N, C-alpha and C positions, 0 to 999 in steps of 0.2 A: 774534270781534268784541269790541271794547272800547268802554267808555263814552266818548264824545267829551269831552275836556277842554275847558273854557272858561276863559280867563284874562281878567282885567280890570285896568286901570290907572285912574288918576284920570279920564282922558278917553276911554279906548278899551276895546273888547271884542274879543278874539280868539276866534272861535267857528267852529263847523262851517259849511260852505257850505250855502246854500239856493238854491232855484230863482230867487229874486229877484236873486241876485248875478250871474247869467249875463249879463244885458244890460249893466250897468255894467262888468263885467270885460271883455266883448268890446269896448266902447268904449275902455277903457284899453289893451287889447292891440293895438288898431289905431292908437294914437296914436304918431306918429313920434318925438315927444320922449320919451315913456315908454319906448319900445322902442329908443332910439338905440344902446344897447350890447348888443343882441341881434341875432342874424344876420338876422332878418326880423320883419315884423309878423305877427300871427296872424289868420287868417281867423276868422269866427264859428265855424265847425266846429272848428277847432283850439283856439280859446279855450274853447269848451264842453267839449272833450275834456280840456283841462288842468284845468278846474274839476272835472270828474267824477273825474279821477285824484286831485286833492287831497282831495276829499270821501271817496273810497273808502279812501285811506290813513288818514285820520282815523278812519273807521269801523273799520278793521282794527286800528290801534294805539292810538287815542285821541288822538293828536297828529299834527302835520304842518304844512303851510303853511295856517294858519288864515285864514279871511276876516276882514278887519279892518273894524270899523265904529266910528263915533263913538257914544259912550254917550248924548249929548244929541241924539237924533233918529234914530239908527240908520242914518245915511248910510254906504253901502259906500265904503271908502277904498282897498281893494286887498287884499294879503295880506302876512302876516308869519309866520314860524315856522321849524320845524325839518324837516329832510329828510335821508334817506340817499340820496345820489346814485347813480343807476343806472350812470352812465358810469364806466369804469375809469380812475380818476384816480391820479396818482403817490402820493397820500397816502391812498388807500382801504385799508380801510373807514373811514368817518368819518360824523359827523353835522354837517351844515352849518346855519347860520342864514342866512335870506335874506328878502328883501322886494321888493315891487313895489307902488308906490302911484300912484294917479291923480294927474295933474299938479296938480289943484286942492288936493291934500293936501300938496304939497311945501312945505318951509320952515317947518313948524309943529312940528317935533320929533317927529312921530308915529312915524317909523321907529325912532328911538332909543328912545323910550318903550316901544313895543310889543316891540321886540327885547330890551329889558331884562327884560320880563316873561317872554319865551320863554327867555332865558338862566337866569333864576331857576328856571324849571321844568326845564330841561335838567340843571342841576347839582343842584338840591335834590330833585326828584321822580324823574328818570330816573337820577340818580347818575353822569352822564357825567364823565369826567376832563377832556375837552377838546371844544370846539366849534370848527369852522372856518368860514370864509366866503371866497369868492373872486369875482372879477369881472375883466373886461377891464382892462388897465392904465390905459386912458384914463378910466375911470368914476370921476371925482373925487368925485361926490356920494355914491356908495355907499362909497367908501373913507373918506370923512370920517365916515360913520356908524360904520363898523367901528372907526375910531380913537377916536371918542367913547365907544364901548363898552369900550375898553381892549384891543382886539385889536391884535396886532402882526404885521408882515410882515417878510420878509427877501427881498431880491432873489435870494438863493440858491435860494429855493423857487418862483420864477416858473416857469410851465409853459405848454405849449401845450394848450389844451382840446381833447380828442379829438372832441367833438361839433360843433366849429366847423371849417369847411372849411380845408384847408391853403391858405395865401395870403390868407385873409380877415384884414383888419387887426384884427378882434376876437378872433382866436385866442390871442394872448399874454395870459395871465392872471396875476394875483398872488394869493397865498394869504395869508390872515390866520388866526392861531390865538389861542385864548383858553383857558387852563387854569382849572379850577375854583378853585384857590387864588388865582390872580390876580384872578378875578372877585369872589370873596368879599372880598379886600383892597380892591379898587377900589370895590365897591358899598357897603361899610360906611363909607367915608370921606366 
């Protein structure tokens, strides 16, 4: 067991999950707009199980997909953080950065701000040489966040996600990469 890491930005707190997060996370996980680029909506049971897995991984390693809250009021906004994907991906092993925010939190720069703090942690505290991110080809909102973070993609690295059914239009994914040196150059400018 590791001590759970908490990160803060000017407006946000990335923290360990708590029982009060389950209800707003379940609402978010059943929102068709939030889940548009995932194979299905999550039932309350599946949503709670995902929150439990996120919480358990943070308890184990100290980091993971942290619950995201607003510092002024503590409102649950979704999650942002780092994860070692279980699926056998063409670029495994890796650490990915990912996020999922409630629709009410969209358009405020929260994903980029929180992901920046997670990348600082990944490179400065974990000493990672690279962090990846991936999404379905059509997910322009997440791809824009990746690009704002300085991540780069190459059509040569597009892949079929093995956890998405063959024939599903969400199966084709793009991979974005960010190296530690590129992050440090970009974040210092």
